[in-house]
N, C-alpha and C positions, 0 to 999 in steps of 0.2 A: 404089463402095465407100469411096473417100476421103471422099465427101460424107457418107455414113452415119457414119463414124467422127468426123468433125468435128462433125456434128449431135449425135451421142451425147455427145461431149466437152462441147459447149456446154450440153446439158441437164444433165449432171452438174455442171458448173461453176455453173449457175443454181441447182440444187438445194442445193448446198453453201453458196452465198451466202445463200439463204433460211434454211437451218438456222442458220447462223452469226449472222445478223442478228436472229433470233427468240430466241436463247438469252440469258438474263439474265447479267449479270456476276456473277462469284463473290462471295459474301457473306463479309465479313470480320468475325469476331466478336472484340471486344476485351474481355477480362475483366480487371478490376482486382482484385487481391487485396491484402488488408491484412496487413501483417506485425505481429507482436505482440512486445513486449519488456516485461519486468517488472523493477522495481527500486525505488530510492528517489529521490525528487525532491531534488536538491541546490540548484537555483536556479529561482525562478519569482516573477514579480510579475504581478498581474492586468492591469496596463497594458502589459505586455511582450508581444511576439509570439514569445518564446522560452522553452522549458522545457528545463532541463538535468537529466538523470537518470543516476545510476550504475546500470547494469543488472547483472543476474545473469550475463549472457553476455559482456559486454565489459569489459575491464579499465579502459578509458578512459571517462569520462562521455560520453554521447551528447546531441546538441543537436537538439531537435525544434522545428519552426516551428508556432506556434499561430495558427489563422486564425479568422475569424468563424464558420466552419462546424464548428470543433472543438467537440465536446460533452464536458462534464465530468459524470460520473455516479459513484454509489457502487456497491458490490457488488451491490445489488438492482436497479440500473438507474435509480434515482431521480436526478433532476438535482441537481448539487451547485453551490452558489454559488461562483463563481470566487474570490472574496475569501477563502474558507475553505481554499483550496489553498495550503499552505505547504511550505517545505522540511522534509525529514525524514519526510514521509508516504510510505508504500509505495504504489506505483501500477503500473498496467499501461497501456501506450500502444499503441494500434492506429494504425499509420502507413503511408504509402505513400511511395515515392521519387519525387521530381521532380528529375531531374538529379542533382546531388550533395547535395540537401537532403532531410531527412526531415520530412514534413508530417504532423502528428498529426491524425487524424480523430476519434478518441475516446480519452478518458483516463478510466480507471476508478480512482478514488481509494479506497484501502482504509483504513479507520480502524484505528489501532493499538489493540490491546487494552489496557485500563487495567492498569497494573501493580499487582497485589494481592500484598501481602506478608503472609504468615501467619506469626505467631510463636507458638511454644508454649513456655511456661515451666513447668518442673517444679521444685518445691521439695520437698526431702526433709528432714524433721525426724526427729531421733532422740530418742525418749523414753527417759529413764533416771531412776532414783531419785536424789534429791539426796543428797549426802554430808552427814555430821553438821556439818561446818564451814559448808557452804552453807546449811543449815537455820538455824543460829545467826545467820549474817550477815543472812539474810532477815528473821528475827524482830526483830533490832535495827533494821533499816531501817524496817520497818513501825511499830515502837514509836516511833521518832523522827518519822516522818510524822504519826502520831496525835497526839503531843505538840505538834507544830508547828500542827496544825489546832485543837487545844483551847486552846493558850496561845501565840498568835502573838507576844506581847511578849517571850517568853524567847529567841526565835531558835532556830535549828536547832542542836541539840547532838549532837555525835558523840563516841562513846567510842573 
């Protein structure tokens, strides 16, 4: 009986060993998610590897690392020439954390809408009849202008 138990134990051990050696190791899936911030670019130079942006969510400006893999696009997804990216432009930065650094993977530059100022001017004129004195003064002025045109040598005479 002891022999049967030990044989049975050995068979179980061998079976467990076979099952364990045939199983594949657990697969680990690493997903990398990009975080997004929107704000206004406060500092950037095309030759620099740093972009500083004041975001809508953080009171202090955030510094992003720009790499060769970082893409610059506009709202439609069309590529933007890096030299056209200047401070003051609104932008959205997709980034990932690498240790204590924020590495930008994609920067969407939004164009600012041109400022169009519309002015409306209203002029109100009031029509009224001339008074007797205004009519007389106007007649005298016209008569003097007419004499000046007809006889320039006399000069302008005023009464």
